C-alpha positions in Angstrom: 17.7 -32.4 1.4 15.4 -35.3 2.1 13.2 -34.8 5.1 12.0 -37.4 7.6 8.5 -36.8 6.4 9.6 -37.8 2.9 11.2 -40.9 4.2 8.0 -41.8 6.0 6.0 -41.3 2.8 8.5 -43.6 1.0 8.1 -46.3 3.7 4.3 -45.9 3.6 4.4 -46.6 -0.2 6.6 -49.7 0.5 4.1 -50.9 3.0 1.3 -50.5 0.5 3.1 -52.2 -2.4 4.7 -54.9 -0.3 1.3 -55.7 1.1 0.0 -56.1 -2.4 3.1 -58.1 -3.5 3.0 -60.4 -0.4 -0.8 -60.7 -0.4 -1.1 -59.9 3.3 -0.7 -56.9 5.6 0.7 -59.3 8.3 3.7 -60.6 6.3 7.1 -60.2 7.9 8.3 -57.7 5.2 5.2 -55.5 5.6 5.5 -55.4 9.4 9.3 -54.6 9.1 8.5 -51.6 7.0 5.8 -50.5 9.4 8.2 -50.7 12.4 10.8 -48.7 10.4 8.1 -46.1 9.6 7.2 -45.7 13.3 10.9 -45.5 14.2 11.4 -42.6 11.8 8.1 -41.0 13.0 9.4 -41.0 16.6 12.9 -39.9 15.7 14.0 -36.7 17.4 16.5 -35.6 14.7 16.8 -35.6 10.9 17.9 -38.8 9.0 19.5 -36.8 6.2 23.3 -36.9 6.6 23.4 -40.3 8.4 25.1 -43.2 6.7 23.6 -46.7 6.5 25.3 -47.9 9.6 24.1 -45.0 11.7 20.5 -45.5 10.3 20.7 -49.2 11.2 21.6 -48.2 14.7 18.1 -46.7 15.1 15.9 -49.2 17.0 13.3 -50.7 14.7 15.3 -50.4 11.5 17.1 -53.4 10.1 20.0 -53.7 7.7 18.0 -54.0 4.5 15.6 -51.1 5.2 18.5 -49.0 6.5 20.1 -49.5 3.1 16.9 -48.4 1.3 16.6 -45.3 3.5 20.3 -44.4 2.9 19.7 -44.9 -0.8 16.6 -42.7 -0.7 18.4 -39.9 1.2 21.3 -39.9 -1.2 19.5 -40.2 -4.6 15.8 -39.6 -3.9 15.0 -43.0 -5.3 14.9 -46.6 -4.0 15.5 -49.5 -6.4 13.1 -51.9 -4.6 10.4 -49.3 -4.7 11.0 -48.6 -8.4 10.6 -52.3 -9.2 7.4 -52.5 -7.2 6.0 -49.4 -8.9 6.6 -51.0 -12.3 4.9 -54.2 -11.2 1.9 -52.5 -9.7 1.3 -49.1 -11.5 -1.1 -46.5 -10.0 -4.1 -47.6 -12.1 -3.8 -51.2 -10.7 -3.1 -50.0 -7.1 -6.3 -47.9 -7.3 -8.3 -51.2 -7.3 -7.1 -52.1 -3.8 -8.9 -49.1 -2.3 -12.3 -50.5 -3.2 -14.0 -52.4 -0.4 -14.1 -56.1 -1.1 -10.9 -56.1 -3.2 -8.0 -57.0 -1.0 -4.5 -57.8 -2.3 -5.2 -61.4 -3.1 -8.4 -60.7 -4.8 -7.1 -58.0 -7.1 -4.1 -60.2 -8.1 -6.5 -63.0 -8.8 -8.8 -60.9 -11.1 -5.7 -59.6 -12.8 -4.4 -63.1 -13.4 -7.8 -64.6 -14.4 -9.5 -61.7 -16.2 -6.6 -59.4 -17.2 -8.0 -56.6 -15.1 -5.3 -53.9 -14.9 -7.3 -50.7 -14.1 -10.7 -49.4 -12.9 -11.9 -49.3 -16.5 -11.1 -53.0 -16.9 -12.9 -53.7 -13.6 -16.0 -51.8 -14.7 -16.1 -53.8 -17.9 -15.8 -57.0 -16.0 -18.6 -56.0 -13.6 -20.8 -55.0 -16.6 -20.3 -58.5 -18.0 -20.8 -60.3 -14.7 -17.4 -61.9 -14.9 -16.3 -61.6 -11.3 -19.0 -63.9 -10.0 -17.4 -67.0 -11.6 -14.1 -66.5 -9.8 -13.1 -68.6 -6.8 -14.3 -67.1 -3.5 -16.5 -64.4 -5.0 -19.9 -65.1 -6.4 -22.9 -62.9 -7.4 -23.3 -61.4 -3.9 -19.6 -60.3 -3.7 -19.8 -59.0 -7.2 -22.8 -56.9 -6.4 -21.1 -55.5 -3.2 -18.0 -54.5 -5.2 -20.2 -52.8 -7.9 -22.0 -50.9 -5.2 -18.8 -49.8 -3.5 -17.4 -48.5 -6.9 -20.6 -46.5 -7.4 -20.7 -45.1 -3.8 -17.1 -44.1 -4.0 -17.8 -42.1 -7.2 -15.3 -44.1 -9.2 -17.5 -44.9 -12.2 -17.8 -41.3 -13.5 -15.7 -39.7 -16.1 -14.2 -37.1 -13.8 -12.3 -39.3 -11.3 -10.9 -37.5 -8.3 -8.0 -38.1 -5.9 -8.6 -37.9 -2.2 -7.1 -34.9 -0.5 -5.2 -37.2 1.9 -3.2 -38.3 -1.1 -3.0 -35.0 -2.9 -2.1 -32.6 0.0 1.2 -34.1 1.0 2.3 -34.0 -2.7 1.3 -30.3 -2.9 3.1 -29.5 0.3 6.3 -31.2 -0.8 6.3 -29.5 -4.2 5.5 -26.2 -2.6 8.3 -26.4 -0.1 10.9 -27.5 -2.6 9.9 -24.8 -5.1 9.9 -22.1 -2.4 13.5 -22.9 -1.6 14.7 -21.9 -5.1 16.6 -18.7 -5.6 14.4 -15.9 -7.1 11.1 -17.5 -6.0 9.2 -15.1 -3.8 6.1 -17.2 -3.1 4.5 -20.5 -4.0 0.7 -21.0 -3.5 -1.3 -24.2 -3.7 -4.5 -23.3 -5.5 -7.5 -25.2 -7.0 -9.6 -27.6 -5.1 -6.8 -28.3 -2.6 -6.8 -24.7 -1.5 -10.6 -24.7 -1.2 -10.1 -27.8 0.9 -12.4 -30.1 -1.1 -12.2 -33.7 0.1 -10.9 -34.7 -3.3 -9.2 -33.1 -6.3 -9.0 -33.7 -10.0 -5.5 -32.4 -10.1 -3.2 -29.9 -8.3 -2.6 -26.3 -9.2 0.5 -24.5 -8.0 1.2 -20.8 -8.6 4.8 -19.7 -8.3 5.7 -16.0 -8.1 9.3 -15.7 -9.3 11.8 -13.5 -11.1 11.3 -14.0 -14.9 14.9 -15.0 -15.2 14.3 -18.0 -12.9 11.3 -19.5 -14.8 13.4 -22.2 -16.5 14.9 -23.3 -13.2 11.4 -23.7 -11.7 10.3 -25.8 -14.7 13.4 -28.0 -14.5 12.9 -28.5 -10.8 9.3 -29.6 -11.3 10.1 -32.0 -14.1 13.0 -33.6 -12.3 11.3 -33.9 -9.0 11.4 -37.3 -7.3 7.6 -37.4 -7.1 7.2 -36.9 -10.8 6.8 -39.8 -13.2 6.3 -37.9 -16.5 6.3 -34.4 -17.9 3.2 -33.9 -20.0 3.7 -30.3 -21.1 6.6 -27.8 -20.6 6.4 -24.2 -21.6 7.9 -20.9 -20.6 5.3 -20.2 -17.9 3.5 -23.5 -17.4 4.5 -27.1 -16.9 2.2 -30.1 -16.4 3.4 -33.3 -14.9 2.1 -36.7 -13.7 3.2 -37.9 -10.3 4.1 -41.4 -9.5 0.7 -41.7 -7.7 -1.1 -40.9 -10.9 -2.0 -37.3 -9.9 -1.7 -34.5 -12.4 0.0 -31.2 -11.4 -0.1 -27.9 -13.2 2.6 -25.4 -12.2 2.3 -21.8 -13.4 5.0 -19.1 -13.0 3.9 -15.5 -12.8 5.5 -12.2 -12.0 5.3 -11.3 -8.3 3.0 -8.4 -9.1 0.5 -10.9 -10.5 0.4 -13.3 -7.6 -3.0 -12.2 -6.3 -4.9 -12.4 -9.6 -3.3 -15.7 -10.4 -4.2 -17.2 -7.0 -7.7 -15.9 -7.4 -8.2 -17.3 -10.9 -6.6 -20.7 -10.3 -8.2 -21.3 -6.9 -11.7 -21.2 -8.4 -14.3 -22.5 -8.1 -15.3 -22.1 -11.7 -18.8 -21.0 -10.7 -17.3 -18.5 -8.2 -15.0 -17.0 -10.9 -17.8 -16.7 -13.4 -19.7 -14.6 -10.8 -16.7 -12.4 -10.1 -16.2 -11.8 -13.8 -19.8 -10.8 -14.1 -19.5 -8.3 -11.3 -16.4 -6.9 -13.0 -18.3 -6.4 -16.2 -21.1 -4.6 -14.4 -18.4 -2.1 -13.2 -16.9 -1.8 -16.6 -13.9 -3.8 -15.6 -12.2 -7.0 -16.9 -11.0 -9.7 -14.6 -8.6 -12.5 -15.7 -5.6 -14.4 -14.3 -3.3 -11.4 -14.9 -5.3 -8.8 -13.0 -8.4 -6.6 -12.8 -8.3 -4.0 -15.6 -10.3 -1.1 -16.8 -12.3 -2.4 -19.8 -11.2 -0.8 -23.0 -8.2 1.2 -21.6 -6.2 -1.8 -20.2 -5.7 0.3 -17.0 -4.5 -2.1 -14.2 -6.8 -1.7 -11.2 -5.4 -4.5 -9.0 -3.4 -7.7 -9.3 -0.9 -8.0 -6.4 -3.3 -9.4 -3.8 -6.7 -11.1 -3.7 -7.8 -8.6 -1.1 -7.2 -5.7 -3.5 -9.3 -7.4 -6.2 -12.2 -8.2 -4.0 -12.1 -4.7 -2.6 -12.3 -3.2 -6.1 -15.3 -5.3 -6.7 -17.0 -4.0 -3.6 -16.5 -6.8 -1.1 -14.1 -8.0 1.6 -11.8 -10.9 0.9 -13.6 -14.3 0.7 -12.0 -17.3 2.4 -11.1 -19.9 -0.2 -13.0 -22.7 1.5 -16.4 -21.1 0.7 -15.7 -20.0 -2.9 -18.4 -22.2 -4.4 -21.1 -19.8 -5.5 -23.2 -21.0 -2.7 -24.3 -17.6 -1.4 -20.9 -16.2 -0.4 -20.8 -13.4 -3.0 -24.2 -12.1 -2.0 -23.3 -12.3 1.7 -20.1 -10.4 1.0 -21.8 -7.7 -1.1 -24.5 -7.2 1.6 -22.0 -7.2 4.5 -23.4 -10.4 5.9 -20.4 -12.6 5.5 -20.0 -14.7 8.7 -16.7 -14.7 10.6 -15.7 -18.2 10.1 -14.0 -20.3 12.8 -10.2 -20.3 12.6 -7.4 -22.3 14.4 -6.8 -19.3 16.6 -10.2 -19.8 18.2 -9.7 -23.4 19.2 -9.0 -23.9 22.9 -9.2 -27.7 23.3 -9.0 -31.1 21.6 -11.7 -33.6 22.5 -10.8 -36.7 20.6 -7.3 -37.7 21.6 -5.7 -41.1 21.8 -2.6 -42.4 23.5 -0.7 -45.7 23.2 -3.0 -47.1 25.8 -5.3 -47.7 22.8 -4.1 -50.5 20.6 -3.7 -48.1 17.7 -2.1 -45.3 19.6 1.6 -44.6 19.1 2.5 -41.9 21.7 2.4 -42.1 25.4 -0.1 -40.1 27.5 2.7 -37.8 28.7 3.9 -37.2 25.2 0.4 -36.4 24.0 -0.3 -34.1 26.9 2.9 -32.2 26.3 2.1 -32.0 22.6 -1.3 -30.5 23.4 0.3 -27.9 25.7 2.8 -27.1 22.9 -0.1 -26.6 20.5 -1.7 -24.0 22.9 -4.6 -26.2 24.1 -6.2 -25.2 27.4 -8.0 -28.6 27.8 -7.9 -32.0 26.2 -10.0 -35.1 26.5 -8.0 -38.3 26.4 -10.4 -40.7 24.7 -8.8 -44.1 24.3 -11.0 -46.9 22.9 -13.6 -48.7 24.9 -13.6 -52.4 25.5 -15.9 -53.4 22.7 -13.5 -52.4 19.9 -11.5 -55.5 19.1 -7.8 -55.4 19.8 -7.7 -51.6 20.3 -10.0 -51.2 23.3 -9.3 -51.1 27.1 -10.9 -53.4 29.6 -12.5 -52.0 32.7 -9.4 -52.8 34.8 -7.1 -51.2 32.2 -9.4 -48.1 32.0 -9.3 -47.7 35.8 -5.5 -47.8 35.8 -5.6 -45.3 32.9 -7.8 -43.0 34.9 -5.3 -42.9 37.8 -2.5 -42.1 35.3 -4.6 -39.3 33.8 -5.2 -37.9 37.3 -1.4 -37.9 38.0 -0.9 -36.1 34.7 -3.4 -33.5 35.7 -1.4 -32.8 38.9 1.8 -32.7 36.9 0.5 -30.3 34.2 -1.9 -27.8 35.9 -1.7 -25.5 32.9 -4.0 -27.8 31.0 -7.3 -29.5 32.0 -7.1 -33.2 31.2 -10.5 -34.9 30.9 -10.8 -38.6 31.5 -12.6 -39.7 28.4 -13.4 -42.6 26.1 -14.2 -43.3 22.5 -17.2 -45.5 22.8 -18.0 -47.9 20.0 -21.5 -47.8 18.6 -22.6 -51.4 18.1 -24.9 -52.8 15.4 -28.0 -51.9 17.5 -26.6 -48.7 19.1 -25.3 -50.4 22.2 -22.2 -48.9 23.8 -19.1 -50.1 25.7 -19.4 -50.9 29.5 -22.6 -50.4 31.5 -24.6 -47.2 31.9 -23.2 -46.4 35.4 -19.6 -47.1 34.3 -20.0 -44.8 31.3 -21.1 -41.9 33.4 -17.8 -42.1 35.2 -16.1 -40.6 32.2 -15.8 -36.8 32.0 -16.3 -36.9 28.2 -17.4 -39.6 25.8 -17.3 -39.5 22.0 -19.3 -42.3 20.4 -18.4 -43.5 17.0 -19.3 -46.1 14.4 -16.5 -48.6 13.6 -18.3 -51.5 11.9 -21.5 -52.7 10.1 -21.3 -50.0 7.4 -23.7 -51.8 5.0 -26.9 -51.7 7.1 -30.0 -50.1 5.6 -30.3 -46.3 6.3 -33.2 -46.8 8.7 -31.1 -49.2 10.9 -28.1 -46.9 10.8 -30.4 -44.1 11.9 -31.8 -46.1 14.8 -28.4 -47.2 16.1 -27.2 -43.5 16.1 -30.4 -42.3 17.8 -29.9 -44.9 20.5 -26.3 -43.7 21.0 -27.3 -40.1 21.1 -30.0 -40.8 23.7 -27.4 -42.2 26.1 -26.7 -39.6 28.8 -23.0 -40.4 28.9 -22.5 -39.5 25.2 -21.0 -36.0 24.8 -20.4 -36.1 21.0 -20.8 -38.3 18.0 -17.5 -38.9 16.3 -16.8 -39.2 12.5 -20.6 -39.5 11.8 -20.6 -41.7 8.7 -17.3 -43.6 9.3 -16.2 -42.8 5.8 -12.6 -43.3 4.7 -12.1 -41.1 1.7 -11.3 -42.9 -1.5 -11.4 -46.3 0.3 -14.7 -46.7 2.1 -18.0 -44.9 1.7 -19.7 -43.8 4.8 -22.9 -45.2 6.3 -26.2 -44.0 4.8 -28.5 -42.5 7.3 -31.5 -40.3 7.7 -29.8 -37.1 8.8 -32.6 -34.8 10.0 -33.9 -37.1 12.8 -30.3 -37.6 14.1 -29.6 -33.9 14.1 -32.9 -33.1 15.8 -32.1 -35.6 18.6 -28.6 -34.2 19.0 -29.8 -30.6 19.3 -32.5 -31.7 21.8 -30.0 -33.6 24.0 -27.1 -31.2 23.7 -24.9 -33.8 22.0 -22.2 -32.3 19.8 -21.3 -33.3 16.2 -17.6 -33.9 15.6 -15.8 -32.5 12.7 -12.9 -35.0 12.5 -9.7 -33.5 11.2 -8.1 -36.7 9.9 -7.5 -36.1 6.2 -8.8 -39.5 5.3 -12.0 -38.8 7.2 -13.0 -35.1 7.1 -16.2 -36.3 8.7 -18.8 -34.7 9.1 -18.8 -33.3 5.6 -19.2 -29.6 5.0 -22.8 -30.2 3.8 -23.6 -32.0 7.0 -21.9 -29.3 9.0 -24.0 -26.6 7.5 -27.2 -28.5 8.2 -26.1 -29.3 11.7 -25.5 -25.6 12.6 -28.8 -24.7 11.1 -30.5 -27.3 13.3 -28.9 -25.9 16.4 -26.3 -28.7 16.9 -23.0 -27.6 18.4 -19.8 -28.7 16.7 -16.6 -30.1 18.1 -13.5 -29.9 15.9 -11.1 -32.7 16.9 -7.9 -34.2 15.7 -8.5 -37.9 16.5 -4.8 -38.0 17.1 -3.0 -41.2 17.7 0.5 -39.7 17.6 2.0 -36.3 18.5 2.7 -35.6 14.8 -1.1 -35.7 14.1 -2.0 -32.5 16.0 -1.7 -30.7 12.7 -5.1 -32.3 11.9 -6.8 -29.5 13.9 -6.1 -27.1 11.0 -7.6 -29.6 8.6 -10.7 -30.0 10.7 -11.1 -26.2 11.0 -10.8 -25.9 7.2 -13.4 -28.5 6.7 -15.7 -26.8 9.2 -15.2 -23.5 7.4 -16.4 -25.1 4.2 -19.6 -25.7 6.1 -19.7 -22.0 7.1 -19.0 -22.8 10.8 -18.4 -19.8 13.0 -16.5 -19.8 16.3 -19.7 -19.6 18.4 -21.0 -22.8 16.8 -17.9 -24.7 17.9 -17.9 -26.0 21.5 -14.2 -26.2 21.9 -13.7 -22.5 21.2 -14.9 -21.9 24.8 -12.4 -20.8 27.4 -11.3 -23.5 29.8 -13.5 -22.5 32.7 -16.6 -22.0 30.7 -16.1 -25.3 28.8 -15.6 -27.3 32.0 -18.6 -25.7 33.6 -20.8 -26.6 30.6 -19.5 -30.2 30.5 -20.1 -30.7 34.3 -23.5 -29.1 34.1 -24.6 -31.5 31.4 -23.2 -34.5 33.2 -25.1 -33.6 36.4 -28.4 -32.9 34.6 -28.0 -36.1 32.5 
């Protein structure tokens, strides 16, 4: 059965490809697909089972798109989408994610230079051929080359952003888990370790041996799959329509733990584990932990059993990078990492009062209550952010609405907040006195990403020094796979944040995951408190909290280093105390 989430993914792809085909994100067709996507997102029931006429009756979905949705729900495919995929294959679409290469530009360099892929673009850049094209020039060519380099696209080992890979993994995992005879399906590899990008996907399926062929056939015939590269009795490798490789391995249920351990990695972590096993006269591989020489099985069913046999407690996947975790576990010094269960509040939270929000304040508050939050800061955009920001008059009306919501929902503390925009010189929205009227302010960079590191550092230091600023949001402003973050001098910024009690946000949006785990670890060491936030713009995005937590765990963050693990009363006391002292 096709889920609403799969329909939204299909419409998202139509938005992307139609934008490319039309040459503009503002074309009528693109905006129609976007409206339909929002309509499905806000739908309170499943689309599957509805006919075309019933789908067309949903506000925001026209006749043509309703026909496409009905076709997708019935067959798993859409003819329009198939044709666009042929016209713009994944290798070509990858070019549109490079800053400076919009739809019209990539189509022009395809037409004029025959550029069909990143390799073609790299060759054109090496020969300085872009500079002679209309509207480009040497400066634009240099900026494109720098963007390619900063996004890490020029290396041999190209990686796919987690925001692209994780939904594919979840869809395959769910569909395989529903097969008869399948006991468990685990996403492994870099995705399980929650790296911000992956080379490919690894799925381990624990199933009855008699069901192996069914698992393989389901993978090869899946609607997400473009081509089967390898098909065996226990392993199949496929290429998805987005260009992502997927390896699926079927093991006996008794081997699930050892297979998950082996295929989760990292390679360096696994090498250390095998060395530890050898020191104990044991042999560790994907089938289990064995007595060396006698083939005696010591452990294989669970990862916990294997780690215990090697003299340590289970290690969270996020920190399996051979970065000191094994030594810490052997010495009993492994920190208790933060988990979703510790989170009490969400402090970066938008509503449809922001131009980019898609759920009303009451819907967002009810969603926060449903997620178990004790407090939430509604942080709609300030006036300086073009299109999306609120004027002073609008913000005052917004404050009154938030106050009424506080009376209506006493079970949750609702803070009147704002996401302030950090300007080119560190200036912020509104005036100083007005800013102090907010209960909580997160300040974020939304523009001027190409400034020199010193200027970026200075603008951040100025924002941190403002007494109204409670936290710095998505520190570098990166958009994974599409935009490199700003370059800054990190240590001075962290030192100033620690001195002024300004928290560092760990943004849970999959296309941000900002701050990075490396920055998180340095921030904690510098005495900076963290705030894990969803940056939600719709009720469906509260799942981002789990993503933010996983990213923070990669940085070895513990619960006591995260401000929004505090109970409601203690958190409010601290916020008010800082406001009064500031």
